[in-house]
N, C-alpha and C positions, 0 to 999 in steps of 0.2 A: 101130378104130371110136372116134369121139369120144364122150366121156362125155355123158350126157344132161344137159340143163339143169335146175336146180331148178324144181319146179312151185310157182307162187305163187298163193295165194288172196287176193283183195282183199275186204275187208269195207267195205261202204258203208251209209249210211242215206238218202242223197238223190240228187242229180243226178250225182255222181261225176266232177267235173271233174279231180281228181287221178288218178282211175282211168284216165280217157282218156289223160292224159299218160303214164302208165305203160304202157298197152297200146300206144300209138304207139311209144314207145321200144323196147319188146320186139319190135316187128316189124322193127326195123333189124337187118341181118345182123351177127352177132357179139355181140348183147346176151346176157349170161350167164344169163338167166332166162326162163322161159315163163309167161305169165299163163294159168293153167289154169282158174280159177274166179272168178266174182264172186258174193259172198254178201251178202244184205241182211237186216236185221231188220225192214224195212218193206215189206210187200207193195205192189207197184206203184211202188217207188222209181224215179225217172227213170233212174238209172244202169243199171238192169237192161236196159232196152231198148237203151241205148247199147252195153252189153257184147254183147248178142245180135247187134247190127249188125256187130260185129267177129268174130262166130262163136265167142264164148267161152261156155262153159257157165255157167249161172246157177242160183242156188238162193235160197230165202227161208226163214228161220226167224223167225217172228213172235214177238217177245219177249212180247207181250201174252197169248199163249196159255199162259204159264207162271206166271200168278198171282203175279208179282213174285218168283218163285224164280229169282234170277239164275244160280245155279250150274246148275240144271236146264236153263235156256235155253242156257247155254254148253256143257253136255255135248251137247245136241242139235246145236249148231253144230260142235262138235268131231267128232262122228260124220260130218257132211257133209264136213268137211275130210279126215277119214281115208279115207272112201270114195273121195274124189277124189284121193287120194294126194298131198296138198299137203305141201310141204317148208317153205315160208316163208309167214307170214301178214303182210299189209300192211294197216294201217288207213288208210282214205282217206275222211274225213268219216263215220266210224262213231260214232254219238252214244250210245254206251253205255260206262259205266265197267266195266272188266274186274275180275272177282274174282281173288284170289290163286291160286285153283285154275287158272284158265285161263292166267294169266301164267306160273305154274310149268310148266304142261304144254307151253307153247311158248317157254320161256325161251331167249333167244339166237336165236330164229327168228320174233320178233314185233316189228315196227317200226311207228312212227307218225310223222306229220308234225304239228307244232304251230306255229301262227302267231305265234310270238314268238322272241326270242333267249333261249332257256332258259339259265339258270334264272329269267330275268325273266318276269313276267306269265304265270303258270300259270292253268289253268282257262279260263273263257269270257270273251268280250268283250275279247280281248287288245288290239285296236286302240284301243278306248276307254281301256284301262288305259295304253297307251303315250302317248296324247295327253294324258291327265290328268297323267302323270308328267313330261311335258315333255322326253322323251328326244330326242336328235338322230338316233338310228338305231333302226330296228326291223327285223323280218325274220321268218325261219322257221327251224325246227330239225327235223331228222330224228333220232329217238332210238330206242334199244331200249326196250321197254316193261317197266316193273317195277311191283310192286304199288302203290307210292305214285304218285299222279296226277302226270303230267308231270314225273317226277323221274328218268327213265331216262338212262343215259349217252348223250351226244350223239355222233352219227355225223358229222354235217355241218351247217353253217349257211349261210344266205345273208342279206345285209344290204341294206336300202334306206334312203335318207335320209327323215327326216320333214321335209316341206316346209312353209313358211309357208302358212297357209290350209287345210292338210289337215283333212279330217273323217274319220270312220270309213270311209266308202265309198271315198274316194280312196286312203286308206292301205291299206285291205284289197285294193283292186284291184292296187296296186303290189306288195304282198306276194304275192298269188296268182300273178302272173307268175313270180316267183322260185320259188314252191312247185312249179310245173309243170316248172321246169328242175332243181331240186334233188332232188326225190324219185326220178326215174329214175337219177340219178347215184349216190345213196346206195344204192338197191336193187341196182344193179350191183356196187357194192363188197362188199355183204354176200353176194350170190348167188355171186360169184366167189371168196369166201373171203378177200378182201383185208382185210376188217374183220370182227371177231368180238367177241362178249361173253364175256369170260373173267374169272372171279372178280369179277364185278360191274363190270368196267371195259372200255372199248373198247380193243381191241388191233388194231393195223394190221400186216399181214404182207406 
């Protein structure tokens, strides 16, 4: 009997466009992971309804209920992930910075997509940062999450040109197309065991 696929939990805060691209990829025969749960910190987040339409289990842990106690909030999330037997956690527009406790708990099993070619342009407003810096190329990176923000080892990147006349919206739209292609590919590599985080570095096997 074939081994079961790793169960993936996707964390979202909004509409979940990257979540949809992951779910659609996971429905293709041979994809090495199962999207088993979509969890949001925002009650009523648009992505929850989109996940339900795919028949995926959903849950909400409202961070506001924890009085700014970030670790207590994350422990509540961790319990939901544990109950749902999640193996890998994928951040897809999850607008909370993780504490070291959560990152260590899921070390090597926690990935994120960031809209820049890391290590360039960490944090927010990356498209504005790219335009202000005058770079010729921009893009997105999938990386393992470490305690330092946007500093985890990069699994895979995709590039786009910065065109004359670009503004934040046009550049963002071009990068988002690549995000939707890149994230499923990177998740497949991790889920299949072809990429792993070992001693703080990405190892390809």
